[in-house]
C-alpha positions, 0 to 999 in steps of 0.5 A: 821501361822509360823511353830515354828519348821521350822522358816527358809524359803528357796526359789528355782527356778525349771524348769517345768521339774524339778517341774514335776519330783518333783511332780511325786516323791512326789505322787509316795511316797505319800508325803503330800506336796512339802516341805515334799518331798523336805525335804525327798529328802534332807535327802536321798541325804545327807545320800548317798552323797560322795563328791570328789574333782570334786564336788568343780569344778562344777557350780550351773547350773551343778546341776539339778533334771532332765538330760538336753540334751547337746543342751538344757543345753548350748545353744548359745547366749541367757543367758543360754537358759532362755527367760529372760536371768536370769540364776536363780543362 
């Protein structure tokens, strides 16, 4: 059944750590679904966002739910650290 109030579908890819962080937040805030948690986080993030000029110079890989250690974030050689070489961007 399609929700008439939300006809658009958005697909995102998350690392296991990001998904765990989302689920932890969801359960701590008693959100009924991951989608509801994501909508609430989007609402909160957009309400508090302050965009500066430096925001426009960042790449998709620079945005993460969890903080990556430098060695994990920019490994050498294998396509951004993913086993299949797909950056997910």
